[in-house]
C-alpha positions as CSV (number, residue, x, y, z in Angstrom):
1,X,-22.3,84.4,163.9
2,X,-19.4,82.1,163.7
3,X,-19.4,80.3,160.4
4,X,-16.1,78.4,160.8
5,X,-17.7,75.0,160.9
6,X,-20.1,75.5,158.0
7,X,-19.2,73.3,155.0
8,X,-21.8,74.5,152.5
9,X,-20.6,74.0,148.9
10,X,-17.9,71.5,149.7
11,X,-17.6,68.7,147.1
12,X,-17.7,65.5,149.1
13,X,-18.3,62.1,147.7
14,X,-21.0,60.3,149.8
15,X,-23.8,57.9,149.4
16,X,-27.4,59.2,149.3
17,X,-28.7,59.8,152.8
18,X,-32.3,58.8,153.6
19,X,-33.4,61.1,156.4
20,X,-36.2,58.6,157.2
21,X,-33.6,56.4,158.8
22,X,-32.5,59.0,161.3
23,X,-35.2,61.6,161.9
24,X,-38.6,61.1,163.4
25,X,-41.9,62.4,162.1
26,X,-43.1,65.7,163.8
27,X,-46.4,64.1,164.7
28,X,-44.7,61.8,167.1
29,X,-42.5,64.3,169.0
30,X,-44.2,63.6,172.3
31,X,-42.4,60.2,172.4
32,X,-39.0,59.7,174.0
33,X,-37.0,56.8,172.7
34,X,-33.6,55.7,171.5
35,X,-34.9,52.6,169.7
36,X,-36.1,51.8,166.2
37,X,-39.8,52.6,166.1
38,X,-42.0,51.2,163.3
39,X,-44.2,53.9,161.9
40,X,-45.6,52.2,158.8
41,X,-45.1,49.1,156.7
42,X,-42.8,50.9,154.4
43,X,-40.3,52.7,156.6
44,X,-38.9,53.1,160.1
45,X,-37.6,56.2,161.9
46,X,-34.7,56.5,164.4
47,X,-35.8,58.7,167.2
48,X,-33.9,61.8,168.2
49,X,-34.2,61.9,172.0
50,X,-36.1,64.9,173.4
51,X,-39.2,65.7,175.2
52,X,-42.1,67.8,173.9
53,X,-45.8,68.3,174.2
54,X,-47.8,67.3,171.1
55,X,-49.7,69.9,169.1
56,X,-48.2,72.8,171.2
57,X,-46.5,75.5,169.0
58,X,-45.4,79.0,169.5
59,X,-46.2,82.0,167.3
60,X,-43.6,81.0,164.8
61,X,-44.9,77.4,164.4
62,X,-42.2,75.7,166.5
63,X,-43.1,72.9,168.9
64,X,-42.3,73.5,172.6
65,X,-39.4,71.2,173.3
66,X,-38.1,70.3,176.8
67,X,-34.3,69.4,177.1
68,X,-33.3,65.8,177.5
69,X,-31.2,65.3,180.7
70,X,-30.1,61.7,180.6
71,X,-26.3,61.6,179.7
72,X,-26.6,58.9,177.1
73,X,-29.6,60.5,175.4
74,X,-27.8,63.9,175.2
75,X,-24.9,62.4,173.3
76,X,-27.2,60.2,171.3
77,X,-28.9,63.3,170.0
78,X,-25.6,64.9,169.0
79,X,-24.4,61.7,167.2
80,X,-27.7,61.3,165.3
81,X,-27.7,64.8,164.0
82,X,-24.0,64.6,163.1
83,X,-24.7,61.4,161.2
84,X,-27.6,63.1,159.4
85,X,-25.1,65.7,158.0
86,X,-22.3,63.2,157.3
87,X,-22.0,64.4,153.7
88,X,-20.5,67.6,155.1
89,X,-17.7,65.9,157.0
90,X,-17.1,62.5,155.3
91,X,-14.3,63.8,153.1
92,X,-12.4,65.7,155.9
93,X,-13.2,64.1,159.3
94,X,-9.6,62.9,159.6
95,X,-8.1,66.4,159.5
96,X,-8.8,67.4,163.1
97,X,-7.7,64.0,164.4
98,X,-4.3,63.3,162.8
99,X,-2.2,65.5,165.1
100,X,-3.7,63.9,168.2
101,X,-3.2,60.4,166.7
102,X,0.5,61.2,166.0
103,X,0.9,62.3,169.6
104,X,-0.7,59.1,171.0
105,X,1.4,57.0,168.7
106,X,4.5,58.8,169.9
107,X,3.6,58.2,173.6
108,X,3.1,54.5,172.9
109,X,6.4,54.2,170.9
110,X,8.4,55.9,173.7
111,X,6.9,53.5,176.3
112,X,7.5,50.4,174.1
113,X,3.8,49.9,173.5
114,X,3.6,50.7,169.8
115,X,2.6,47.1,169.0
116,X,0.1,46.9,171.9
117,X,-3.6,46.7,171.9
118,X,-5.3,50.2,172.2
119,X,-8.9,51.0,173.2
120,X,-10.6,54.3,172.3
121,X,-13.1,54.2,175.1
122,X,-15.1,57.3,174.0
123,X,-15.2,56.6,170.3
124,X,-18.4,58.4,169.3
125,X,-18.8,58.0,165.6
126,X,-15.4,56.4,165.3
127,X,-13.3,59.3,163.8
128,X,-10.3,59.0,166.2
129,X,-10.3,55.2,166.2
130,X,-10.2,55.2,162.4
131,X,-7.3,57.7,162.3
132,X,-5.5,55.7,165.0
133,X,-5.8,52.6,162.9
134,X,-4.5,54.5,159.9
135,X,-1.5,55.5,162.1
136,X,-0.6,51.9,162.4
137,X,-2.1,51.1,165.9
138,X,-4.1,48.0,166.8
139,X,-7.2,49.8,168.0
140,X,-10.7,48.8,169.3
141,X,-13.5,51.3,170.1
142,X,-16.2,51.6,172.8
143,X,-18.9,54.1,173.5
144,X,-21.9,54.0,175.8
145,X,-24.3,54.8,173.0
146,X,-25.5,51.9,170.7
147,X,-26.3,54.3,167.9
148,X,-22.7,55.7,167.9
149,X,-21.2,52.3,168.0
150,X,-23.3,51.0,165.1
151,X,-22.4,54.1,163.0
152,X,-18.7,53.9,163.9
153,X,-18.6,50.3,162.7
154,X,-20.4,51.3,159.5
155,X,-18.1,54.3,158.9
156,X,-15.0,52.2,159.5
157,X,-16.1,49.6,157.0
158,X,-17.0,52.3,154.5
159,X,-13.5,53.7,154.6
160,X,-11.9,50.2,154.4
161,X,-11.3,49.1,158.0
162,X,-12.6,46.3,160.2
163,X,-12.4,47.7,163.8
164,X,-14.0,46.0,166.7
165,X,-16.5,48.5,168.4
166,X,-18.7,47.6,171.3
167,X,-21.1,49.3,173.7
168,X,-20.0,50.0,177.2
169,X,-19.9,52.7,179.9
170,X,-16.5,53.3,181.4
171,X,-17.3,51.7,184.7
172,X,-18.7,48.6,183.0
173,X,-15.7,47.9,180.7
174,X,-14.1,45.0,182.7
175,X,-17.4,43.1,182.4
176,X,-18.1,44.0,178.8
177,X,-14.8,42.7,177.3
178,X,-12.4,39.9,178.1
179,X,-9.6,41.8,176.4
180,X,-7.0,43.6,178.4
181,X,-5.3,46.5,176.7
182,X,-1.9,48.0,176.6
183,X,-3.4,51.5,176.3
184,X,-6.7,53.2,176.7
185,X,-7.4,56.6,175.2
186,X,-10.1,58.9,176.6
187,X,-10.9,62.4,175.4
188,X,-14.0,62.9,177.5
189,X,-13.2,62.8,181.2
190,X,-14.0,66.5,181.4
191,X,-17.7,65.6,181.1
192,X,-17.6,64.1,184.6
193,X,-18.4,66.3,187.6
194,X,-18.1,64.4,190.9
195,X,-15.3,62.5,192.6
196,X,-17.5,59.4,192.7
197,X,-18.1,59.6,188.9
198,X,-14.4,60.1,188.2
199,X,-13.2,57.3,190.4
200,X,-15.8,54.9,189.1
201,X,-14.8,55.7,185.5
202,X,-11.1,55.5,186.2
203,X,-11.5,52.1,187.9
204,X,-13.3,50.8,184.9
205,X,-10.6,52.0,182.6
206,X,-7.9,50.6,184.9
207,X,-9.8,47.3,184.9
208,X,-9.2,46.7,181.2
209,X,-5.5,47.7,181.3
210,X,-2.6,45.3,181.6
211,X,-0.3,46.1,184.5
212,X,2.1,48.7,183.1
213,X,-0.4,49.8,180.5
214,X,-1.3,53.4,180.1
215,X,-4.4,55.6,180.2
216,X,-3.8,58.5,177.7
217,X,-6.2,61.4,178.2
218,X,-6.7,65.1,177.7
219,X,-6.8,67.3,180.8
220,X,-4.9,69.9,182.9
221,X,-1.1,69.8,182.5
222,X,1.1,68.2,185.1
223,X,1.7,70.5,188.1
224,X,-1.2,72.8,187.5
225,X,-3.5,73.8,190.4
226,X,-7.0,75.2,190.7
227,X,-5.7,78.8,190.2
228,X,-3.9,77.8,187.0
229,X,-7.0,76.1,185.6
230,X,-9.2,79.0,186.5
231,X,-6.8,81.5,184.9
232,X,-6.4,79.5,181.7
233,X,-10.2,78.9,181.4
234,X,-10.9,82.6,181.9
235,X,-8.4,83.6,179.2
236,X,-9.9,81.2,176.8
237,X,-13.5,82.1,177.7
238,X,-12.9,85.7,176.9
239,X,-12.6,84.7,173.2
240,X,-15.5,82.3,173.0
241,X,-18.5,83.6,170.9
242,X,-21.7,84.1,172.9
243,X,-23.5,82.2,170.2
244,X,-22.3,80.5,167.0
245,X,-23.8,78.8,164.0
246,X,-22.2,75.4,163.9
247,X,-23.7,74.0,160.7
248,X,-26.8,73.9,158.4
249,X,-27.7,71.0,156.3
250,X,-30.6,69.6,154.2
251,X,-31.3,66.1,153.1
252,X,-34.5,65.4,151.2
253,X,-37.5,67.0,153.1
254,X,-35.5,67.6,156.3
255,X,-33.4,70.7,157.0
256,X,-31.6,71.3,160.2
257,X,-29.5,74.3,161.5
258,X,-27.4,73.8,164.6
259,X,-26.4,76.6,166.9
260,X,-24.2,76.6,170.1
261,X,-24.9,79.0,173.0
262,X,-22.4,78.5,175.8
263,X,-22.6,79.8,179.4
264,X,-20.1,79.5,182.3
265,X,-20.6,78.7,185.9
266,X,-18.1,78.6,188.8
267,X,-16.7,75.2,187.9
268,X,-18.4,74.3,184.6
269,X,-19.3,75.3,181.1
270,X,-22.8,74.6,179.7
271,X,-22.8,74.0,176.0
272,X,-26.4,74.5,174.8
273,X,-27.0,73.0,171.4
274,X,-30.0,74.2,169.5
275,X,-31.4,72.3,166.5
276,X,-33.8,74.3,164.3
277,X,-35.6,71.7,162.1
278,X,-37.9,72.1,159.2
279,X,-39.5,68.8,158.0
280,X,-41.9,69.0,155.1
281,X,-42.7,72.6,156.2
282,X,-43.3,71.6,159.9
283,X,-40.9,73.5,162.1
284,X,-39.6,72.4,165.5
285,X,-36.8,73.1,168.0
286,X,-34.7,70.5,169.8
287,X,-32.2,71.5,172.4
288,X,-29.8,69.8,174.7
289,X,-27.2,71.0,177.3
290,X,-23.8,69.4,177.7
291,X,-22.0,70.3,180.9
292,X,-18.2,70.3,180.8
293,X,-16.4,70.4,184.2
294,X,-13.7,72.8,185.1
295,X,-12.9,71.0,188.4
296,X,-10.1,68.7,187.3
297,X,-6.8,70.5,187.9
298,X,-3.8,68.2,187.9
299,X,-3.7,67.8,191.7
300,X,-7.3,66.9,192.0
301,X,-7.2,64.5,189.1
302,X,-4.0,62.8,190.5
303,X,-5.9,62.0,193.7
304,X,-8.6,60.3,191.7
305,X,-6.2,58.5,189.5
306,X,-4.2,57.0,192.4
307,X,-7.4,55.9,194.1
308,X,-8.3,54.0,190.9
309,X,-4.9,52.2,190.5
310,X,-2.8,54.6,188.4
311,X,0.6,56.2,189.0
312,X,0.9,60.0,189.0
313,X,-0.1,61.3,185.5
314,X,2.6,62.7,183.2
315,X,2.1,65.4,180.6
316,X,3.2,64.5,177.1
317,X,2.3,67.7,175.2
318,X,0.4,70.9,176.0
319,X,-1.1,71.4,172.6
320,X,-4.2,69.3,172.9
321,X,-7.8,70.4,173.3
322,X,-10.7,69.4,175.4
323,X,-13.9,68.3,173.6
324,X,-15.4,71.7,174.1
325,X,-12.3,73.4,172.6
326,X,-10.6,74.5,175.8
327,X,-6.8,74.4,176.0
328,X,-5.7,71.0,177.4
329,X,-2.7,68.8,177.7
330,X,-2.2,65.3,176.5
331,X,-1.3,63.3,179.5
332,X,-0.7,59.6,180.4
333,X,-0.9,57.6,183.6
334,X,0.6,54.2,184.1
335,X,-1.6,51.4,185.5
336,X,0.0,49.8,188.7
337,X,-0.8,46.5,190.3
338,X,-2.2,43.3,188.8
339,X,-5.3,42.8,186.7
340,X,-6.8,39.8,185.0
341,X,-5.1,39.7,181.6
342,X,-6.2,38.6,178.2
343,X,-4.9,40.2,175.1
344,X,-5.5,39.7,171.4
């Protein structure tokens, strides 16, 4: 088992966590929801999205859980469990983000956009947006998940920053904000799988950029083709553990252990996330599968970018990483043509 992400024993200052705010009671596991659900007059539970059949357990006492397939629900589950264990990462969440923030700031400085308005369009719980703000950038954040946005706003305030976060899918961005940005950062394009999805997303990102603004993203390096991407992925995959223990954490009556079990297809990697939960002695298993695409070599992505209103992408640095940990380059593409502009 890979224990590299385990943080047991670290001394981190944090507020007391009430698991009742984030984890649902085992008796109601047959419900699927992403909303606050009143359970009693005294407390509410935030649902973890999943599907299961009530009162069906295996020989070990675990409920039979079906995976959630809606994209937003998948990431909502990840964000909720990561927030549940925030006492593990609160003191060091910046560490893995500073190098990337410095590279992004360098790109903007070189392009004369260091004072411009920046959008982190896949902000999650707000880690990268906070570090970008601390690097001196004027940053806003967006995510398709309401839970993530609420927690990102809370985390930013807890560490002393007022950052504007809002809920939006990438394709909806032009309708969700009147601001037009000088730069948009996205670290999650590899979770898209079809040409239609990619073009729709890129058009949404283009729609909130000033003409001459830049999309900064992680992906295949400039000039790479399908064979290069396949070779690099295979070299990396050879060293990926077949299963790893990501973390284990207890708050009050709730304990959760998270494991990752990846598998590889012809043009994708499935990251299976397993959550083994013990709540007041009642055990259950929740699991989701996140699919990362291996389709987007530089040539293919350039076609999509040009169709969406960008110039040919340029590689800034090769020492960046995909969300799943694959080697990736830090690239940028300049927005061409006109767009309705409003900045602030």
